[in-house]
Phi, psi and omega in degrees: 000141182292157176249146182224142171257127183242127172261125178243127179251133182244143178290326180244169176301136179273132176239116179302144181225108182304326180293318179291329179298323178296318177294322178297321179299320178295317177298312181301316179301318181295331181261007182058045180239135178242119176274119183269310175188169179221154169250144178249130180293159182300327179275000178060031180240005176217146168237151177236111192243138175259126181233153168246129185203160178292328185195166173299320181300321177296319177296316180296321177297314180297316180298316179298314179297325182274353182072031181251146174287155172216076191287321179224129177233123183232127174287135179238144183240330187222157171252138173258122185270161181303336178274003178090357180282156182249132181227140176301147180298315185279000000 
């Protein structure tokens, strides 16, 4: 299944909420989308999330249902390591 990096931009500072994460997991499961992890920007107004999903459309459906932005979605295939080697994301 493909991997995607998603940039989410927020108007206000984003505060993680464990209760909402549980609801998001149910939506993602319903859309066959897996949230692997996210990074939060220093100003707390952007997240950069790694997802595994069948398609961009599945990610957009899940984001819409969860009320989350999905401003930039990029399919990623490989990681470049500090030694210059290339490794598959999965």
